[in-house]
A tleap script that builds the chain and sets N, CA, C and O, in Angstrom:
source leaprc.protein.ff14SB
mol = sequence {
  NMET GLN ASP LEU ALA ILE GLU LEU GLU GLU
  ARG GLY TYR LEU LYS SER ALA GLU THR ILE
  ASP ARG PHE SER TYR SER ILE TRP ASN TYR
  LYS ALA PHE PRO LYS SER HIE TRP ARG ARG
  ILE ARG THR THR ASN GLU LEU GLU ARG ILE
  ASN LYS GLU LEU LYS ARG ARG SER ARG VAL
  VAL GLY ALA PHE PRO ASN ASP ASP SER LEU
  LEU ARG LEU ALA VAL SER ILE LEU MET ILE
  ILE ASP LYS GLU TRP ILE THR GLY ARG ARG
  TYR LEU ARG MET ASP GLU CGLU
}
set mol.1.N position { -106.573 -60.034 163.795 }
set mol.1.CA position { -106.522 -59.879 164.537 }
set mol.1.C position { -104.941 -60.094 164.930 }
set mol.1.O position { -104.169 -59.226 165.337 }
set mol.2.N position { -104.657 -61.541 164.689 }
set mol.2.CA position { -103.647 -61.800 165.070 }
set mol.2.C position { -102.534 -61.460 164.307 }
set mol.2.O position { -101.409 -61.454 164.805 }
set mol.3.N position { -102.820 -61.079 162.740 }
set mol.3.CA position { -101.424 -60.004 161.974 }
set mol.3.C position { -100.999 -58.964 163.041 }
set mol.3.O position { -99.900 -58.844 163.583 }
set mol.4.N position { -102.437 -58.046 163.258 }
set mol.4.CA position { -102.105 -56.710 163.866 }
set mol.4.C position { -101.336 -56.912 164.757 }
set mol.4.O position { -100.281 -56.279 164.789 }
set mol.5.N position { -101.552 -57.561 165.431 }
set mol.5.CA position { -100.842 -57.856 166.808 }
set mol.5.C position { -99.046 -58.085 166.472 }
set mol.5.O position { -98.111 -57.331 166.742 }
set mol.6.N position { -99.053 -59.335 165.837 }
set mol.6.CA position { -97.634 -59.283 165.310 }
set mol.6.C position { -97.136 -57.925 165.058 }
set mol.6.O position { -96.280 -57.281 165.666 }
set mol.7.N position { -97.991 -57.565 163.833 }
set mol.7.CA position { -97.188 -56.418 163.083 }
set mol.7.C position { -96.893 -55.121 164.468 }
set mol.7.O position { -96.131 -54.217 164.124 }
set mol.8.N position { -97.358 -55.046 165.684 }
set mol.8.CA position { -97.217 -54.239 166.208 }
set mol.8.C position { -95.982 -54.318 167.317 }
set mol.8.O position { -95.325 -53.504 167.966 }
set mol.9.N position { -96.050 -56.038 167.137 }
set mol.9.CA position { -94.985 -56.139 167.939 }
set mol.9.C position { -93.219 -56.522 167.338 }
set mol.9.O position { -92.204 -56.726 168.004 }
set mol.10.N position { -93.433 -56.502 165.783 }
set mol.10.CA position { -92.009 -56.142 164.919 }
set mol.10.C position { -91.997 -54.241 165.197 }
set mol.10.O position { -90.941 -53.740 165.583 }
set mol.11.N position { -92.986 -53.518 165.007 }
set mol.11.CA position { -92.397 -52.577 165.500 }
set mol.11.C position { -92.469 -51.564 166.837 }
set mol.11.O position { -92.497 -50.358 167.081 }
set mol.12.N position { -92.478 -52.461 167.329 }
set mol.12.CA position { -92.004 -52.305 168.983 }
set mol.12.C position { -93.039 -51.822 170.196 }
set mol.12.O position { -92.873 -51.438 171.354 }
set mol.13.N position { -94.050 -52.012 169.440 }
set mol.13.CA position { -95.718 -51.466 170.286 }
set mol.13.C position { -95.673 -53.135 170.958 }
set mol.13.O position { -96.324 -54.054 170.462 }
set mol.14.N position { -94.804 -53.280 172.126 }
set mol.14.CA position { -95.090 -54.860 173.148 }
set mol.14.C position { -96.507 -54.680 173.523 }
set mol.14.O position { -97.514 -55.332 173.249 }
set mol.15.N position { -96.272 -53.430 174.347 }
set mol.15.CA position { -97.542 -53.050 175.293 }
set mol.15.C position { -98.948 -53.149 174.450 }
set mol.15.O position { -99.793 -53.788 175.076 }
set mol.16.N position { -99.353 -52.710 173.291 }
set mol.16.CA position { -100.505 -52.628 172.480 }
set mol.16.C position { -100.572 -54.033 171.924 }
set mol.16.O position { -101.751 -54.355 171.780 }
set mol.17.N position { -99.455 -55.297 171.440 }
set mol.17.CA position { -99.950 -56.048 170.878 }
set mol.17.C position { -100.265 -57.211 172.096 }
set mol.17.O position { -101.033 -58.142 171.853 }
set mol.18.N position { -99.631 -57.076 173.365 }
set mol.18.CA position { -99.849 -57.686 174.269 }
set mol.18.C position { -101.762 -57.100 174.322 }
set mol.18.O position { -102.489 -58.087 174.208 }
set mol.19.N position { -102.334 -56.151 174.424 }
set mol.19.CA position { -103.080 -55.885 175.032 }
set mol.19.C position { -104.795 -56.103 173.710 }
set mol.19.O position { -106.011 -56.145 173.898 }
set mol.20.N position { -104.034 -56.169 172.682 }
set mol.20.CA position { -104.530 -56.968 171.942 }
set mol.20.C position { -104.861 -58.522 171.652 }
set mol.20.O position { -105.882 -58.896 171.075 }
set mol.21.N position { -103.757 -59.442 172.182 }
set mol.21.CA position { -103.836 -60.363 172.513 }
set mol.21.C position { -104.658 -60.637 173.356 }
set mol.21.O position { -105.584 -61.427 173.173 }
set mol.22.N position { -104.409 -59.954 174.516 }
set mol.22.CA position { -105.680 -60.237 175.835 }
set mol.22.C position { -106.696 -59.932 175.362 }
set mol.22.O position { -107.380 -60.954 175.296 }
set mol.23.N position { -107.322 -58.939 174.904 }
set mol.23.CA position { -109.083 -58.623 174.682 }
set mol.23.C position { -109.574 -59.238 173.408 }
set mol.23.O position { -110.654 -59.129 172.828 }
set mol.24.N position { -108.148 -60.124 173.044 }
set mol.24.CA position { -109.127 -60.509 171.300 }
set mol.24.C position { -110.325 -61.115 171.320 }
set mol.24.O position { -111.051 -61.015 170.331 }
set mol.25.N position { -110.830 -62.019 172.714 }
set mol.25.CA position { -111.718 -62.788 172.374 }
set mol.25.C position { -113.074 -61.867 172.668 }
set mol.25.O position { -114.122 -62.064 172.054 }
set mol.26.N position { -112.852 -60.372 174.140 }
set mol.26.CA position { -113.805 -59.437 174.236 }
set mol.26.C position { -114.253 -59.321 172.981 }
set mol.26.O position { -115.400 -59.666 172.699 }
set mol.27.N position { -113.127 -58.661 171.773 }
set mol.27.CA position { -113.490 -57.506 171.158 }
set mol.27.C position { -114.548 -58.743 169.374 }
set mol.27.O position { -115.252 -58.449 168.408 }
set mol.28.N position { -114.111 -59.701 169.821 }
set mol.28.CA position { -114.764 -60.852 169.226 }
set mol.28.C position { -116.523 -61.050 169.100 }
set mol.28.O position { -117.375 -60.986 168.213 }
set mol.29.N position { -116.469 -61.285 170.348 }
set mol.29.CA position { -118.106 -61.178 171.309 }
set mol.29.C position { -118.530 -60.035 170.920 }
set mol.29.O position { -119.529 -59.781 170.248 }
set mol.30.N position { -117.429 -59.055 171.532 }
set mol.30.CA position { -118.617 -57.294 170.659 }
set mol.30.C position { -119.151 -57.681 169.228 }
set mol.30.O position { -120.377 -57.669 169.108 }
set mol.31.N position { -118.630 -57.919 168.465 }
set mol.31.CA position { -118.545 -57.592 167.519 }
set mol.31.C position { -119.722 -58.999 166.744 }
set mol.31.O position { -120.454 -58.876 165.762 }
set mol.32.N position { -119.594 -59.764 167.285 }
set mol.32.CA position { -120.959 -60.670 166.960 }
set mol.32.C position { -122.446 -59.811 167.367 }
set mol.32.O position { -123.411 -60.372 166.848 }
set mol.33.N position { -122.673 -59.063 167.860 }
set mol.33.CA position { -123.458 -58.574 167.750 }
set mol.33.C position { -123.766 -57.699 166.839 }
set mol.33.O position { -122.825 -56.924 166.670 }
set mol.34.N position { -124.772 -57.449 166.094 }
set mol.34.CA position { -125.322 -55.590 165.586 }
set mol.34.C position { -124.812 -54.361 165.324 }
set mol.34.O position { -125.116 -53.490 166.140 }
set mol.35.N position { -124.387 -54.167 164.763 }
set mol.35.CA position { -123.617 -52.983 164.857 }
set mol.35.C position { -124.435 -51.544 165.369 }
set mol.35.O position { -124.081 -50.421 165.729 }
set mol.36.N position { -125.875 -52.344 165.160 }
set mol.36.CA position { -126.477 -50.715 166.131 }
set mol.36.C position { -126.462 -51.200 167.684 }
set mol.36.O position { -126.392 -50.249 168.463 }
set mol.37.N position { -126.517 -52.564 168.335 }
set mol.37.CA position { -125.995 -52.373 169.645 }
set mol.37.C position { -124.504 -52.128 169.726 }
set mol.37.O position { -124.060 -52.390 170.843 }
set mol.38.N position { -123.831 -51.804 169.070 }
set mol.38.CA position { -122.231 -51.635 169.499 }
set mol.38.C position { -122.221 -50.826 170.759 }
set mol.38.O position { -121.760 -51.209 171.834 }
set mol.39.N position { -122.910 -49.392 170.459 }
set mol.39.CA position { -122.911 -47.915 171.154 }
set mol.39.C position { -123.339 -48.261 172.477 }
set mol.39.O position { -122.756 -47.769 173.444 }
set mol.40.N position { -124.357 -49.105 172.631 }
set mol.40.CA position { -124.724 -49.014 173.821 }
set mol.40.C position { -123.594 -50.325 174.698 }
set mol.40.O position { -123.212 -50.277 175.867 }
set mol.41.N position { -123.380 -51.073 173.976 }
set mol.41.CA position { -122.342 -51.982 175.055 }
set mol.41.C position { -121.195 -51.927 175.275 }
set mol.41.O position { -120.521 -52.677 175.980 }
set mol.42.N position { -120.753 -50.641 174.429 }
set mol.42.CA position { -119.307 -50.500 174.743 }
set mol.42.C position { -119.264 -49.350 175.997 }
set mol.42.O position { -118.203 -48.952 176.480 }
set mol.43.N position { -120.494 -48.926 176.399 }
set mol.43.CA position { -120.481 -47.624 177.578 }
set mol.43.C position { -121.098 -48.710 178.734 }
set mol.43.O position { -121.641 -49.812 178.661 }
set mol.44.N position { -120.661 -47.658 180.006 }
set mol.44.CA position { -121.314 -48.504 181.058 }
set mol.44.C position { -122.205 -47.195 181.697 }
set mol.44.O position { -122.257 -46.940 182.900 }
set mol.45.N position { -122.859 -46.464 180.679 }
set mol.45.CA position { -123.620 -45.431 181.231 }
set mol.45.C position { -124.896 -45.909 182.132 }
set mol.45.O position { -125.297 -45.281 183.112 }
set mol.46.N position { -125.555 -47.302 181.571 }
set mol.46.CA position { -126.566 -47.795 182.556 }
set mol.46.C position { -126.425 -48.295 184.189 }
set mol.46.O position { -127.258 -48.354 185.094 }
set mol.47.N position { -124.897 -48.643 184.124 }
set mol.47.CA position { -124.244 -49.179 185.169 }
set mol.47.C position { -124.133 -47.717 185.775 }
set mol.47.O position { -124.639 -47.588 186.890 }
set mol.48.N position { -123.656 -46.806 185.312 }
set mol.48.CA position { -123.415 -45.595 186.276 }
set mol.48.C position { -124.715 -44.567 186.272 }
set mol.48.O position { -124.619 -43.433 186.740 }
set mol.49.N position { -125.612 -44.942 185.852 }
set mol.49.CA position { -126.895 -44.530 186.190 }
set mol.49.C position { -127.564 -45.283 187.425 }
set mol.49.O position { -128.412 -44.759 188.147 }
set mol.50.N position { -127.121 -46.460 187.562 }
set mol.50.CA position { -128.050 -47.270 188.464 }
set mol.50.C position { -127.115 -47.034 189.916 }
set mol.50.O position { -127.559 -46.996 191.064 }
set mol.51.N position { -125.614 -46.882 189.451 }
set mol.51.CA position { -124.973 -46.330 190.978 }
set mol.51.C position { -125.262 -44.849 191.429 }
set mol.51.O position { -125.301 -44.472 192.600 }
set mol.52.N position { -125.429 -44.184 190.473 }
set mol.52.CA position { -125.562 -42.892 190.861 }
set mol.52.C position { -127.117 -42.742 191.601 }
set mol.52.O position { -127.182 -42.110 192.655 }
set mol.53.N position { -127.928 -43.137 191.216 }
set mol.53.CA position { -129.622 -43.349 192.050 }
set mol.53.C position { -129.250 -44.093 193.375 }
set mol.53.O position { -129.588 -43.621 194.460 }
set mol.54.N position { -128.501 -45.344 193.264 }
set mol.54.CA position { -128.390 -45.706 194.606 }
set mol.54.C position { -127.855 -44.611 195.881 }
set mol.54.O position { -128.338 -44.246 196.953 }
set mol.55.N position { -126.688 -44.344 195.179 }
set mol.55.CA position { -125.911 -43.290 195.848 }
set mol.55.C position { -127.469 -41.963 196.819 }
set mol.55.O position { -127.990 -41.774 197.918 }
set mol.56.N position { -127.516 -41.330 195.043 }
set mol.56.CA position { -128.564 -40.363 195.412 }
set mol.56.C position { -129.593 -40.589 196.778 }
set mol.56.O position { -129.814 -39.733 197.635 }
set mol.57.N position { -130.237 -42.180 196.731 }
set mol.57.CA position { -131.185 -42.241 197.538 }
set mol.57.C position { -130.825 -42.841 198.459 }
set mol.57.O position { -131.664 -43.091 199.324 }
set mol.58.N position { -128.964 -43.466 198.698 }
set mol.58.CA position { -129.109 -44.007 200.335 }
set mol.58.C position { -128.116 -42.573 200.782 }
set mol.58.O position { -127.393 -42.680 201.772 }
set mol.59.N position { -128.135 -41.426 200.096 }
set mol.59.CA position { -127.337 -40.252 201.099 }
set mol.59.C position { -128.736 -39.558 201.942 }
set mol.59.O position { -128.601 -39.247 203.125 }
set mol.60.N position { -130.424 -39.294 201.043 }
set mol.60.CA position { -130.845 -38.829 201.657 }
set mol.60.C position { -131.643 -39.633 203.179 }
set mol.60.O position { -132.469 -39.221 203.992 }
set mol.61.N position { -130.873 -40.979 203.011 }
set mol.61.CA position { -131.161 -41.649 204.629 }
set mol.61.C position { -130.031 -41.599 205.911 }
set mol.61.O position { -130.242 -42.055 207.035 }
set mol.62.N position { -128.756 -40.916 205.446 }
set mol.62.CA position { -128.066 -40.872 206.402 }
set mol.62.C position { -127.330 -41.910 206.536 }
set mol.62.O position { -126.496 -42.209 205.681 }
set mol.63.N position { -127.551 -42.701 207.761 }
set mol.63.CA position { -126.834 -44.052 208.562 }
set mol.63.C position { -127.869 -44.530 208.850 }
set mol.63.O position { -128.871 -43.944 209.261 }
set mol.64.N position { -127.701 -45.757 208.639 }
set mol.64.CA position { -128.430 -46.795 207.953 }
set mol.64.C position { -128.594 -47.633 209.486 }
set mol.64.O position { -127.503 -47.866 210.007 }
set mol.65.N position { -129.700 -48.068 210.197 }
set mol.65.CA position { -130.007 -48.803 211.567 }
set mol.65.C position { -129.002 -50.617 211.489 }
set mol.65.O position { -128.407 -51.285 212.335 }
set mol.66.N position { -129.251 -50.764 210.189 }
set mol.66.CA position { -127.760 -52.168 210.369 }
set mol.66.C position { -127.779 -52.665 208.646 }
set mol.66.O position { -128.111 -51.772 207.866 }
set mol.67.N position { -127.562 -53.541 208.261 }
set mol.67.CA position { -126.805 -54.251 207.292 }
set mol.67.C position { -128.489 -53.886 206.067 }
set mol.67.O position { -128.744 -53.273 205.031 }
set mol.68.N position { -129.226 -54.774 207.128 }
set mol.68.CA position { -130.634 -55.675 206.018 }
set mol.68.C position { -131.371 -54.172 205.566 }
set mol.68.O position { -131.649 -54.158 204.368 }
set mol.69.N position { -131.768 -52.791 206.377 }
set mol.69.CA position { -131.963 -51.784 205.943 }
set mol.69.C position { -131.315 -51.228 205.153 }
set mol.69.O position { -131.988 -50.207 205.008 }
set mol.70.N position { -130.480 -51.125 204.505 }
set mol.70.CA position { -129.284 -50.880 203.658 }
set mol.70.C position { -130.070 -52.348 202.371 }
set mol.70.O position { -130.877 -52.020 201.502 }
set mol.71.N position { -129.712 -53.491 202.509 }
set mol.71.CA position { -130.201 -54.367 201.478 }
set mol.71.C position { -131.479 -53.814 200.798 }
set mol.71.O position { -131.627 -53.722 199.580 }
set mol.72.N position { -132.401 -53.451 201.761 }
set mol.72.CA position { -133.669 -53.771 201.893 }
set mol.72.C position { -133.856 -52.196 200.614 }
set mol.72.O position { -134.256 -52.416 199.471 }
set mol.73.N position { -133.587 -51.104 200.961 }
set mol.73.CA position { -133.261 -49.832 200.016 }
set mol.73.C position { -132.942 -50.299 198.537 }
set mol.73.O position { -133.711 -50.405 197.582 }
set mol.74.N position { -131.856 -50.497 198.609 }
set mol.74.CA position { -130.791 -51.033 197.328 }
set mol.74.C position { -131.895 -52.406 196.559 }
set mol.74.O position { -131.742 -52.164 195.362 }
set mol.75.N position { -132.550 -53.242 196.614 }
set mol.75.CA position { -133.042 -54.158 196.492 }
set mol.75.C position { -134.377 -53.329 195.846 }
set mol.75.O position { -134.518 -53.268 194.624 }
set mol.76.N position { -135.262 -52.750 196.701 }
set mol.76.CA position { -136.009 -51.734 196.289 }
set mol.76.C position { -135.983 -50.940 195.108 }
set mol.76.O position { -136.958 -50.885 194.359 }
set mol.77.N position { -134.722 -50.203 194.858 }
set mol.77.CA position { -134.561 -49.092 193.855 }
set mol.77.C position { -134.032 -49.910 192.669 }
set mol.77.O position { -134.067 -49.372 191.562 }
set mol.78.N position { -133.481 -51.325 192.800 }
set mol.78.CA position { -133.483 -52.187 191.617 }
set mol.78.C position { -134.512 -52.451 191.295 }
set mol.78.O position { -134.871 -51.900 190.255 }
set mol.79.N position { -135.468 -53.348 191.938 }
set mol.79.CA position { -136.706 -53.700 191.615 }
set mol.79.C position { -137.511 -52.679 190.488 }
set mol.79.O position { -138.199 -53.003 189.520 }
set mol.80.N position { -137.167 -51.393 190.975 }
set mol.80.CA position { -138.122 -50.079 190.451 }
set mol.80.C position { -137.243 -49.918 189.121 }
set mol.80.O position { -137.863 -49.112 188.426 }
set mol.81.N position { -136.548 -50.158 188.721 }
set mol.81.CA position { -135.157 -49.674 187.642 }
set mol.81.C position { -135.858 -50.487 186.615 }
set mol.81.O position { -136.516 -50.232 185.606 }
set mol.82.N position { -135.342 -51.931 187.456 }
set mol.82.CA position { -136.067 -53.616 186.479 }
set mol.82.C position { -137.633 -53.258 185.631 }
set mol.82.O position { -137.768 -53.513 184.434 }
set mol.83.N position { -138.503 -52.772 186.294 }
set mol.83.CA position { -139.720 -52.504 186.138 }
set mol.83.C position { -139.676 -51.852 184.784 }
set mol.83.O position { -140.028 -52.320 183.700 }
set mol.84.N position { -139.063 -50.424 185.135 }
set mol.84.CA position { -138.901 -49.810 184.032 }
set mol.84.C position { -138.022 -50.120 182.765 }
set mol.84.O position { -138.173 -49.628 181.647 }
set mol.85.N position { -137.244 -50.868 183.089 }
set mol.85.CA position { -136.787 -51.607 181.912 }
set mol.85.C position { -137.471 -52.277 181.045 }
set mol.85.O position { -137.364 -52.278 179.818 }
set mol.86.N position { -138.280 -52.928 181.813 }
set mol.86.CA position { -139.438 -54.317 181.264 }
set mol.86.C position { -140.859 -53.536 180.895 }
set mol.86.O position { -141.780 -54.076 180.283 }
set mol.87.N position { -140.867 -52.428 181.286 }
set mol.87.CA position { -142.537 -51.617 180.581 }
set mol.87.C position { -141.757 -50.506 179.847 }
set mol.87.O position { -142.688 -49.841 179.393 }
set mol.88.N position { -140.623 -49.897 179.452 }
set mol.88.CA position { -140.533 -48.764 178.646 }
set mol.88.C position { -140.165 -49.283 177.589 }
set mol.88.O position { -140.548 -50.357 177.125 }
set mol.89.N position { -139.239 -48.392 177.058 }
set mol.89.CA position { -138.658 -48.199 175.749 }
set mol.89.C position { -137.488 -48.869 175.856 }
set mol.89.O position { -136.643 -48.465 176.655 }
set mol.90.N position { -137.194 -50.321 174.841 }
set mol.90.CA position { -135.862 -51.049 174.902 }
set mol.90.C position { -134.760 -50.347 174.492 }
set mol.90.O position { -134.541 -49.618 173.525 }
set mol.91.N position { -134.014 -50.773 175.572 }
set mol.91.CA position { -132.731 -50.505 175.107 }
set mol.91.C position { -131.977 -51.106 174.295 }
set mol.91.O position { -130.966 -50.462 174.018 }
set mol.92.N position { -132.108 -52.440 173.631 }
set mol.92.CA position { -131.817 -53.005 172.888 }
set mol.92.C position { -132.469 -53.753 172.438 }
set mol.92.O position { -133.115 -54.503 173.170 }
set mol.93.N position { -132.555 -53.840 170.991 }
set mol.93.CA position { -133.576 -54.570 170.415 }
set mol.93.C position { -133.146 -55.884 169.692 }
set mol.93.O position { -132.607 -55.739 168.595 }
set mol.94.N position { -133.359 -57.453 170.287 }
set mol.94.CA position { -132.284 -58.174 169.744 }
set mol.94.C position { -133.088 -58.723 168.629 }
set mol.94.O position { -132.652 -59.789 168.195 }
set mol.95.N position { -134.470 -58.126 167.888 }
set mol.95.CA position { -134.830 -58.720 166.746 }
set mol.95.C position { -134.198 -57.660 165.324 }
set mol.95.O position { -134.429 -57.888 164.136 }
set mol.96.N position { -133.470 -56.640 165.810 }
set mol.96.CA position { -132.695 -56.188 165.162 }
set mol.96.C position { -131.397 -56.823 164.632 }
set mol.96.O position { -130.640 -57.608 165.204 }
set mol.97.N position { -131.320 -56.232 163.264 }
set mol.97.CA position { -130.181 -57.074 162.782 }
set mol.97.C position { -128.157 -56.127 161.864 }
set mol.97.O position { -127.249 -56.865 161.482 }
savepdb mol mol.pdb
quit
């Protein structure tokens, strides 16, 4: 990885070389997972789905009377999602290699 950054820097691609230097640790962490996990790790689909669900459910209420009521709704939604994760299909199987 360092050799690639040096080569890019020599060719004049300074920003690309800096990006590789900055994110090389994250890239190696990513590569430590089994190849079957890579697609799911690199996307933010699950986080986007959670945010979309929170937005959809909070729009129905409109205006919340106080911060605690908003927090209660958000926590209850997250608890439902967590229960689905525990009882549903496995998103990542750690026993696979």
